[in-house]
C-alpha positions as CSV (number, residue, x, y, z in Angstrom):
1,M,12.6,20.4,15.0
2,Q,14.3,21.5,18.3
3,E,17.0,18.8,17.8
4,A,17.6,20.1,14.2
5,V,17.9,23.7,15.4
6,R,20.2,22.8,18.2
7,E,22.7,21.5,15.7
8,L,22.7,25.0,14.2
9,R,23.9,26.6,17.4
10,P,27.5,27.3,16.2
11,Y,26.1,29.3,13.3
12,F,23.9,31.3,15.6
13,V,26.7,32.0,18.1
14,R,29.0,33.3,15.4
15,T,26.2,35.3,13.8
16,A,25.3,36.9,17.1
17,W,28.9,38.1,17.7
18,F,29.0,39.5,14.1
19,S,25.7,41.3,14.6
20,I,26.6,42.7,18.0
21,I,29.9,44.1,16.8
22,A,28.4,45.4,13.6
23,S,25.6,47.1,15.6
24,L,28.1,48.8,17.9
25,L,30.0,50.0,14.9
26,V,26.9,51.8,13.8
27,L,27.8,54.4,16.3
28,M,31.0,55.3,14.4
29,P,29.3,58.0,12.2
30,T,28.2,59.7,15.4
31,W,31.6,59.4,17.0
32,Y,33.2,60.7,13.8
33,M,30.8,63.7,13.7
34,F,31.7,64.7,17.3
35,E,35.4,64.2,16.8
36,V,35.4,66.4,13.7
37,Y,33.5,69.2,15.4
38,D,35.5,68.9,18.5
39,R,39.1,68.0,17.6
40,V,39.4,69.0,14.0
41,V,37.5,72.2,14.0
42,N,39.2,73.5,17.1
43,S,42.7,72.3,16.2
44,R,42.4,72.8,12.5
45,N,44.7,69.9,12.1
46,H,44.6,68.1,8.7
47,L,46.5,65.0,10.0
48,T,43.9,64.5,12.7
49,L,41.1,64.8,10.1
50,G,42.8,62.3,7.9
51,M,43.4,59.8,10.7
52,L,39.8,60.1,11.9
53,T,38.6,59.6,8.4
54,L,40.7,56.5,7.9
55,M,39.5,55.1,11.2
56,V,35.8,55.6,10.3
57,L,36.4,54.2,6.8
58,A,38.0,51.1,8.4
59,A,35.1,50.8,10.7
60,Y,32.7,51.0,7.8
61,A,34.7,48.3,6.0
62,V,34.6,46.0,9.1
63,M,30.9,46.7,9.5
64,E,30.1,45.7,5.9
65,L,32.4,42.6,6.2
66,L,30.5,41.6,9.3
67,E,27.2,42.1,7.6
68,W,28.4,39.9,4.7
69,A,29.6,37.3,7.2
70,H,26.2,37.4,9.0
71,G,24.4,36.6,5.7
72,E,26.9,33.9,4.8
73,Q,26.6,32.2,8.2
74,M,22.8,32.2,8.0
75,H,23.0,30.9,4.4
76,R,25.2,28.0,5.6
77,A,22.9,27.4,8.5
78,G,20.0,27.1,6.0
79,L,21.9,24.6,4.0
80,A,22.7,22.6,7.1
81,L,19.1,22.6,8.1
82,D,18.2,21.4,4.6
83,R,20.7,18.6,4.8
84,K,19.4,17.6,8.2
85,L,15.6,17.7,7.4
86,G,15.5,17.4,3.6
87,P,16.1,13.6,3.2
88,R,13.8,12.9,6.2
89,L,11.0,15.0,4.9
90,F,11.4,13.5,1.4
91,H,10.7,10.0,2.8
92,L,7.9,11.3,5.2
93,L,6.0,12.8,2.2
94,F,5.5,9.3,0.9
95,E,4.7,7.8,4.3
96,A,2.2,10.5,5.0
97,N,0.6,10.1,1.6
98,L,0.3,6.4,2.2
99,K,-1.4,7.0,5.6
100,R,-3.6,9.8,4.2
101,L,-2.1,12.3,6.6
102,P,-2.2,16.1,6.0
103,G,1.6,16.1,5.3
104,G,1.2,13.8,2.3
105,T,1.8,16.7,-0.2
106,T,4.7,18.8,-1.2
107,Q,3.8,21.4,1.4
108,P,6.4,20.2,3.9
109,M,9.1,21.0,1.4
110,S,7.6,24.5,1.0
111,D,7.6,24.8,4.8
112,L,11.3,23.8,4.9
113,R,12.0,26.5,2.3
114,T,10.2,29.0,4.5
115,L,12.4,28.2,7.4
116,R,15.5,28.2,5.3
117,E,14.6,31.7,3.9
118,F,13.9,33.0,7.5
119,L,17.4,32.4,8.7
120,P,19.0,35.2,6.6
121,S,15.9,37.5,6.9
122,P,15.9,41.0,8.5
123,L,13.5,39.7,11.1
124,L,15.9,37.2,12.6
125,K,18.7,39.7,12.3
126,S,16.7,42.2,14.4
127,M,16.0,39.5,17.0
128,I,19.7,38.8,17.3
129,E,20.5,42.5,17.5
130,A,18.0,43.0,20.3
131,P,20.6,42.7,23.1
132,V,22.5,45.7,21.6
133,A,19.4,47.8,22.0
134,L,19.7,47.1,25.8
135,V,23.3,48.3,25.7
136,F,22.2,51.6,24.0
137,L,19.4,52.0,26.6
138,A,22.0,51.6,29.4
139,I,24.2,54.3,27.7
140,I,21.2,56.7,27.6
141,F,20.5,56.0,31.3
142,F,24.2,56.8,32.0
143,I,23.9,60.1,30.1
144,D,20.8,61.1,32.1
145,P,18.1,59.0,33.9
146,V,15.3,61.2,32.6
147,L,16.4,60.5,29.0
148,G,16.7,56.8,29.9
149,Y,13.2,56.5,31.3
150,S,11.8,58.4,28.3
151,A,13.5,55.9,26.0
152,L,12.2,53.0,28.1
153,V,8.7,54.4,27.8
154,G,9.2,54.5,24.0
155,A,10.4,50.9,24.0
156,V,7.4,49.8,26.0
157,L,5.0,51.6,23.6
158,Q,6.8,50.0,20.7
159,S,6.4,46.6,22.4
160,L,2.7,47.2,22.8
161,V,2.5,48.0,19.1
162,A,4.2,44.7,18.3
163,W,1.8,42.8,20.6
164,A,-1.2,44.5,19.0
165,N,0.2,43.7,15.6
166,E,0.6,40.1,16.5
167,A,-2.9,39.8,18.0
168,S,-4.5,41.6,15.1
169,T,-2.7,40.0,12.1
170,Q,-1.9,36.5,13.2
171,P,-5.5,34.9,12.9
172,P,-6.2,36.2,9.3
173,L,-2.6,35.6,8.2
174,S,-2.6,32.0,9.5
175,A,-6.0,31.4,7.8
176,A,-4.7,32.9,4.6
177,G,-1.8,30.5,4.7
178,R,-4.2,27.5,5.1
179,S,-6.4,28.9,2.3
180,S,-3.4,29.3,0.0
181,I,-2.4,25.7,0.6
182,A,-5.9,24.5,-0.1
183,A,-6.1,26.6,-3.4
184,Q,-2.7,25.2,-4.5
185,Q,-3.7,21.6,-3.8
186,Y,-7.0,22.1,-5.7
187,A,-5.1,23.5,-8.7
188,D,-2.6,20.6,-8.6
189,G,-5.5,18.1,-8.5
190,S,-7.2,19.9,-11.4
191,L,-4.0,19.8,-13.5
192,R,-3.6,16.0,-12.9
193,N,-7.1,15.6,-14.3
194,A,-6.7,18.0,-17.2
195,Q,-7.9,15.5,-19.8
196,V,-11.1,14.7,-18.1
197,I,-11.8,18.4,-17.4
198,E,-11.2,19.4,-21.1
199,A,-13.1,16.4,-22.6
200,M,-16.3,17.0,-20.5
201,G,-16.2,20.8,-20.6
202,M,-15.7,21.1,-16.8
203,L,-13.1,23.9,-17.0
204,G,-15.6,26.7,-16.2
205,N,-17.0,25.1,-13.1
206,I,-13.5,24.0,-11.9
207,H,-12.3,27.5,-12.5
208,K,-15.2,29.0,-10.4
209,R,-14.3,26.7,-7.5
210,W,-10.6,27.6,-7.7
211,I,-11.5,31.3,-7.9
212,A,-13.6,31.1,-4.8
213,K,-10.7,29.5,-2.9
214,Q,-8.2,32.0,-4.3
215,R,-10.4,34.9,-3.4
216,E,-10.8,33.6,0.2
217,F,-7.0,33.5,0.4
218,L,-6.5,36.9,-1.1
219,G,-9.2,38.5,1.1
220,L,-7.6,37.2,4.3
221,Q,-4.2,38.2,3.1
222,A,-5.5,41.7,2.3
223,V,-7.0,42.0,5.8
224,A,-3.7,40.9,7.4
225,S,-1.7,43.2,5.2
226,D,-3.9,46.2,6.0
227,R,-3.6,45.7,9.7
228,A,0.1,45.0,9.5
229,G,0.6,48.2,7.4
230,F,-1.3,50.2,10.0
231,Y,0.8,49.0,12.9
232,S,4.0,49.3,10.9
233,A,3.2,53.0,10.2
234,I,2.6,53.5,14.0
235,S,5.9,51.8,14.8
236,K,7.9,53.9,12.4
237,F,6.2,57.0,13.7
238,L,7.2,56.2,17.2
239,Q,10.9,55.6,16.2
240,T,11.0,58.9,14.3
241,V,9.3,60.9,17.1
242,M,11.5,59.3,19.8
243,G,14.7,60.7,18.3
244,S,13.2,64.2,18.1
245,L,11.6,64.0,21.6
246,L,14.8,62.9,23.2
247,L,16.6,65.7,21.4
248,G,14.1,68.3,22.6
249,L,14.0,66.8,26.1
250,G,17.8,66.9,26.2
251,A,17.8,70.6,25.2
252,W,15.2,71.3,27.9
253,L,17.4,69.6,30.5
254,M,20.4,71.5,29.2
255,L,18.6,74.8,29.5
256,R,17.8,73.9,33.1
257,N,21.5,72.9,33.7
258,E,20.3,69.4,34.6
259,L,22.1,67.6,31.7
260,G,25.5,66.4,32.6
261,G,28.4,66.8,30.2
262,N,28.2,69.0,27.1
263,G,25.7,69.4,24.3
264,G,27.1,66.3,22.6
265,H,25.3,64.1,25.2
266,M,22.0,65.6,24.0
267,L,22.8,64.5,20.4
268,V,24.0,61.0,21.5
269,G,20.9,60.4,23.5
270,S,18.7,61.4,20.5
271,I,20.5,59.1,18.2
272,L,20.7,56.1,20.6
273,G,16.9,56.5,21.3
274,G,16.1,55.7,17.7
275,R,18.5,52.8,17.8
276,V,16.8,51.4,20.9
277,L,13.6,51.1,19.0
278,Q,15.0,49.9,15.7
279,P,14.8,46.1,16.4
280,L,11.2,46.5,17.4
281,V,10.4,48.5,14.3
282,Q,12.0,45.7,12.2
283,F,10.0,43.1,14.2
284,V,6.7,44.8,13.5
285,G,7.5,45.5,9.8
286,Q,8.6,41.9,9.2
287,W,5.9,40.2,11.2
288,R,4.3,38.5,8.3
289,I,7.5,36.6,7.7
290,G,7.4,35.6,11.4
291,V,3.9,34.3,11.3
292,N,4.6,32.3,8.1
293,T,7.7,30.8,9.7
294,R,5.9,30.0,12.9
295,D,3.1,28.2,11.0
296,A,5.7,26.3,8.9
297,W,7.5,25.3,12.1
298,K,4.3,24.0,13.7
299,R,3.3,22.0,10.6
300,L,6.8,20.4,10.2
301,N,7.1,19.6,13.9
302,Q,3.6,18.0,13.9
303,L,4.6,15.9,10.9
304,L,7.9,14.8,12.4
305,V,6.2,13.9,15.8
306,T,3.4,12.0,14.1
307,L,5.8,10.0,11.9
308,P,8.9,9.4,14.0
309,A,12.1,8.1,12.3
310,R,12.0,4.4,11.9
311,Q,14.5,2.5,13.9
312,D,17.1,0.4,12.1
313,S,15.9,-3.2,12.1
314,M,18.0,-6.3,12.1
315,P,18.8,-7.5,8.6
316,L,16.7,-10.5,7.5
317,P,17.5,-13.2,5.0
318,P,16.0,-12.9,1.5
319,P,12.4,-14.2,1.4
320,R,11.5,-17.5,-0.3
321,G,7.9,-16.5,-1.1
322,M,5.8,-18.3,1.5
323,L,2.8,-16.0,2.0
324,A,0.3,-16.1,4.9
325,A,-2.7,-13.8,5.7
326,E,-3.8,-14.3,9.2
327,N,-7.3,-12.9,10.0
328,L,-6.7,-9.6,8.2
329,L,-8.7,-6.6,9.3
330,A,-7.9,-3.5,7.2
331,A,-9.3,-0.1,6.5
332,A,-8.1,2.8,4.4
333,P,-5.6,4.9,6.4
334,G,-7.3,7.7,8.3
335,T,-10.7,5.9,8.4
336,Q,-12.3,3.4,10.7
337,T,-14.6,1.6,8.4
338,P,-13.1,-1.9,7.7
339,I,-12.7,-3.0,4.2
340,L,-11.1,-6.4,4.8
341,K,-12.9,-8.4,7.5
342,G,-11.1,-11.4,8.8
343,V,-9.4,-12.5,5.6
344,S,-7.2,-15.6,6.0
345,F,-5.3,-17.8,3.4
346,G,-1.9,-19.0,2.6
347,I,0.2,-20.0,-0.4
348,N,3.5,-21.8,-0.9
349,P,6.6,-20.5,-2.7
350,G,6.1,-20.8,-6.5
351,E,2.3,-20.8,-6.4
352,V,0.0,-18.5,-8.2
353,L,-3.0,-17.2,-6.4
354,A,-5.8,-15.5,-8.4
355,V,-8.1,-13.1,-6.5
356,I,-11.5,-12.4,-7.9
357,G,-14.6,-10.8,-6.7
358,P,-17.1,-8.0,-7.5
359,S,-16.2,-4.4,-7.3
360,A,-15.7,-2.9,-3.8
361,S,-15.0,-6.4,-2.4
362,G,-11.6,-5.4,-1.0
363,K,-9.3,-6.7,-3.7
364,T,-7.1,-3.6,-4.1
365,T,-7.0,-3.1,-0.3
366,L,-5.7,-6.7,-0.1
367,A,-3.0,-5.9,-2.6
368,R,-1.8,-2.9,-0.6
369,V,-1.7,-4.8,2.6
370,L,0.2,-7.7,1.0
371,T,2.8,-5.4,-0.3
372,G,3.2,-3.6,3.1
373,V,1.9,-0.3,1.7
374,W,-1.1,-0.2,4.1
375,P,-1.0,-1.4,7.7
376,S,-3.6,-3.9,8.9
377,A,-5.8,-2.9,11.8
378,G,-5.9,-6.5,13.0
379,G,-4.2,-9.7,12.0
380,K,-1.0,-9.9,9.9
381,A,0.2,-10.4,6.4
382,R,3.4,-12.3,6.6
383,L,6.1,-13.3,4.1
384,D,8.2,-16.2,5.4
385,G,6.8,-15.4,8.8
386,V,7.8,-11.8,8.8
387,D,5.2,-8.9,9.0
388,L,5.3,-7.3,5.6
389,Y,4.4,-3.8,6.9
390,T,7.3,-3.6,9.3
391,W,9.9,-5.2,7.0
392,D,12.4,-2.5,5.9
393,K,11.3,-1.8,2.3
394,S,14.8,-0.8,1.2
395,E,15.8,-4.4,2.1
396,L,12.6,-6.2,1.0
397,G,11.9,-4.1,-2.1
398,P,14.4,-5.8,-4.5
399,H,12.7,-9.1,-3.8
400,V,9.1,-7.8,-4.4
401,G,7.3,-6.8,-7.6
402,Y,4.1,-4.7,-7.5
403,L,1.9,-3.5,-10.3
404,P,-0.9,-1.2,-8.9
405,Q,-4.2,-0.8,-10.5
406,G,-3.4,2.8,-11.5
407,V,-0.2,2.5,-13.5
408,E,2.3,5.3,-12.9
409,L,5.6,5.8,-14.8
410,F,8.2,8.4,-13.9
411,D,9.9,11.0,-16.1
412,G,13.0,9.2,-17.4
413,T,14.0,6.5,-20.0
414,L,12.4,3.2,-20.5
415,A,15.5,1.4,-19.1
416,E,15.4,3.6,-16.0
417,N,11.7,2.9,-15.4
418,I,12.1,-0.8,-15.8
419,A,15.3,-0.8,-13.6
420,R,13.3,1.0,-10.9
421,F,15.7,4.0,-11.3
422,G,18.6,2.0,-9.8
423,K,21.7,1.0,-11.6
424,V,20.6,0.0,-15.1
425,E,21.8,-3.5,-15.8
426,K,21.2,-4.0,-19.5
427,A,20.8,-7.8,-19.4
428,K,18.2,-7.7,-16.6
429,V,16.3,-4.9,-18.2
430,E,16.1,-6.8,-21.5
431,N,15.1,-10.0,-19.8
432,A,12.2,-8.2,-18.0
433,A,11.1,-6.5,-21.3
434,R,11.2,-9.8,-23.2
435,A,9.2,-11.6,-20.5
436,V,6.2,-9.2,-21.1
437,G,6.7,-9.1,-24.9
438,L,8.0,-5.5,-24.9
439,H,11.5,-6.0,-26.3
440,E,10.6,-5.9,-30.0
441,F,8.5,-2.7,-29.6
442,I,11.4,-1.0,-27.7
443,M,14.0,-2.0,-30.3
444,H,11.9,-0.3,-33.1
445,L,12.0,3.0,-31.2
446,P,14.7,5.5,-32.5
447,D,16.5,5.6,-29.1
448,G,15.6,2.0,-28.0
449,Y,15.8,1.6,-24.2
450,D,17.0,5.2,-23.9
451,T,13.7,6.5,-25.1
452,E,12.2,9.1,-22.8
453,V,8.7,8.2,-21.6
454,G,7.8,11.8,-20.6
455,P,6.0,12.9,-17.4
456,E,3.8,10.1,-16.2
457,G,4.6,8.1,-19.3
458,A,2.6,10.5,-21.5
459,R,4.5,9.4,-24.7
460,L,3.2,5.8,-24.4
461,S,-0.2,4.3,-24.9
462,G,-2.1,2.8,-22.0
463,G,-1.2,-0.7,-22.9
464,Q,2.4,0.2,-23.4
465,R,2.6,1.9,-20.0
466,Q,1.1,-1.2,-18.4
467,R,3.6,-3.5,-20.0
468,V,6.5,-1.2,-18.9
469,A,5.1,-1.2,-15.4
470,L,4.8,-5.0,-15.5
471,A,8.4,-5.3,-16.7
472,R,9.4,-3.1,-13.7
473,A,7.5,-5.4,-11.4
474,L,9.3,-8.5,-12.8
475,Y,12.8,-6.8,-13.0
476,G,15.5,-8.7,-11.1
477,D,13.6,-11.9,-10.7
478,P,11.6,-11.0,-7.6
479,V,10.5,-13.7,-5.2
480,F,7.0,-12.3,-4.5
481,V,4.9,-10.4,-7.0
482,V,1.5,-8.7,-6.6
483,L,-0.4,-7.7,-9.7
484,D,-3.5,-5.7,-9.4
485,E,-5.6,-5.8,-12.7
486,P,-2.4,-6.4,-14.8
487,N,-4.3,-7.0,-18.0
488,S,-6.9,-4.2,-17.8
489,S,-5.3,-2.3,-20.7
490,L,-3.8,-5.2,-22.6
491,D,-5.0,-6.6,-25.9
492,E,-5.0,-10.4,-26.6
493,V,-1.3,-10.5,-27.5
494,G,-0.4,-8.6,-24.3
495,D,-2.7,-10.9,-22.3
496,A,-1.0,-14.0,-23.7
497,A,2.4,-12.5,-23.0
498,L,1.3,-11.8,-19.4
499,S,0.2,-15.4,-18.9
500,A,3.4,-16.7,-20.4
501,A,5.5,-14.4,-18.1
502,I,3.6,-15.6,-15.0
503,Q,4.2,-19.2,-16.0
504,A,7.9,-18.6,-16.7
505,F,8.6,-16.8,-13.4
506,K,6.5,-19.4,-11.5
507,A,8.8,-22.1,-12.9
508,R,11.7,-20.1,-11.3
509,G,9.9,-20.2,-7.9
510,T,8.2,-16.8,-7.9
511,T,5.1,-16.5,-5.8
512,F,2.3,-14.5,-7.5
513,V,-0.9,-12.9,-6.2
514,V,-2.9,-11.7,-9.3
515,I,-6.1,-9.7,-8.9
516,T,-8.2,-9.8,-12.0
517,H,-11.7,-9.5,-13.5
518,R,-10.6,-11.4,-16.6
519,T,-10.7,-15.1,-16.6
520,S,-7.7,-15.6,-18.9
521,I,-5.3,-15.3,-15.9
522,V,-7.3,-17.8,-13.8
523,G,-6.0,-20.6,-16.1
524,V,-2.4,-20.2,-14.8
525,A,-3.4,-20.0,-11.1
526,D,-2.8,-22.8,-8.6
527,K,-5.3,-21.4,-6.1
528,L,-8.3,-19.2,-6.2
529,L,-9.5,-16.6,-3.6
530,V,-13.0,-15.2,-3.9
531,L,-13.7,-12.0,-2.0
532,R,-17.1,-10.7,-1.3
533,D,-17.8,-7.6,0.8
534,G,-14.3,-7.9,2.4
535,T,-14.7,-11.5,3.4
536,V,-13.5,-14.8,2.0
537,A,-16.3,-16.3,0.0
538,A,-14.2,-19.2,-1.2
539,F,-10.5,-20.3,-1.1
540,G,-8.7,-23.4,-2.3
541,P,-7.2,-25.1,-5.3
542,R,-8.4,-23.5,-8.5
543,D,-10.4,-26.3,-10.0
544,E,-12.1,-27.1,-6.7
545,V,-13.2,-23.5,-6.2
546,L,-14.4,-23.1,-9.8
547,A,-16.3,-26.4,-9.5
548,A,-17.9,-25.2,-6.2
549,M,-18.8,-21.8,-7.8
550,Q,-20.3,-23.5,-10.8
551,K,-22.3,-25.8,-8.6
552,A,-23.5,-22.8,-6.5
553,N,-24.4,-20.9,-9.7
554,Q,-26.4,-23.9,-11.0
555,Q,-28.2,-24.2,-7.7
556,A,-29.0,-20.5,-7.6
557,Q,-30.3,-20.7,-11.2
558,A,-32.4,-23.7,-10.3
559,Q,-33.8,-22.0,-7.3
560,A,-34.6,-18.9,-9.3
561,Q,-36.4,-21.0,-11.9
562,A,-38.4,-22.8,-9.2
563,R,-39.5,-19.4,-7.7
564,Q,-40.6,-18.2,-11.1
565,Q,-42.6,-21.4,-11.7
566,Q,-44.2,-21.0,-8.3
567,A,-45.1,-17.4,-9.0
568,A,-46.5,-18.1,-12.5
569,P,-50.0,-19.3,-11.3
570,A,-50.4,-16.4,-9.0
571,R,-49.5,-13.9,-11.8
572,A,-52.0,-15.7,-14.2
573,A,-54.8,-15.4,-11.6
574,K,-54.1,-11.7,-11.2
575,E,-54.2,-11.2,-15.0
576,T,-57.5,-13.1,-15.2
577,T,-59.0,-11.0,-12.4
578,A,-57.9,-7.9,-14.1
């Protein structure tokens, strides 16, 4: 964050000069008043009045122009900050989400907007203008040290009010910010599951939980707002009183013949006394913006430190599809409990590996590790000898296809979704659609491949969404494809199309890892991996593993029958006794 702000230094320097000059020009009305009462009234000269009026109007015009330039510079600084951090944060959102870190939501983008809106805010403007207040204080001391010390006491009191405001409002305001984020995230999660909530009548209970979070946020915000309002009122009171007190003190000094100069100095001291306190008054009144900005800064800085920018890696040749898992140990990001425990296997280019096993055996975790989405806590998953997790995904991605268990489509056309939202090459899109038996369905749509799928593919059925996602995985003839439950929503026709697609791409040299519960896909596999409780229960050529599993099942059945036969006499004896 400090590096990003350092690049904004030219904007801050220009803005500081604009603000300082504009703040000094604020004295022009006072100067005009004295000149009118002194020169014009005494000389009764119309020309003098006209020239003074033109000068003060010119000063007003320059002052407003500088105010506009200040806002324009800060607006440009906000755009520069967005250009610097926006792309980085956009990528970090996905990385943080994959690693289950707190920044894996849209909150960092909201934090960036908070910083961008802070730049042209009155709070930052008052901070930039603070040095001018010291100039005004020096002028008051020059007029009379007693007035200067009085103004200094007022500034100290105003600073104490600002400190008390910070100490009183910062804790509830920061807690309110965290509660607001939690309530928003809960609402977003509820909207994503709107169908489940509506179907099972959960809306009332969900609403109660959201209301509780919202009330916590509003309660904390109200506490902070009440305290900030109290200190803001005190701050404004001090500024108002300071002007009158300095005027009265100046009159008292004048009556004692202790005020140098004429009565004009008394008025100047009074006016400047209020100007000395103005930045602090703004600071207290806008403190809520300051707390929100500081919290946003801390969250963004923590995220950027936790996920540093990836270094450019050396370009690698396109993969051929040789996959090796070397003693894989993996857990869900953010947890320590291992899901995969020493998984090892290997397949050659153009082979199909089917992965089977009971639920919670680690199949989906294996898919995420093999695609480089999740890191391994131990061991490596390598493609052509290169660690899949560290391989630059913008370089590797075009050679990889991935169909996750939870199919997600994006708002756009069918062609855009299949083409992975890159350049739509019609021939490649049609080839991928034909491979999964989707082309005829698409051609019967009014807009064909230009049909909008809607948010999350809402305009398509579950099976159609899965076929589109499968076509996306096969787009561009990838070398390595991982399919996690690819036929869970397919009918028999879709299942047959999937098997045919795997066989066709296998003939072109594509390596497949297919995770499935359905046995239809096992028929096209070359090798079979059986996972049980995160470990390899069996691995090898398909027919050998199936034969071994069948033999093990037969032995288990025989043992079960033998135990039943042995237990039968004992049960009969108990029944006779009873």
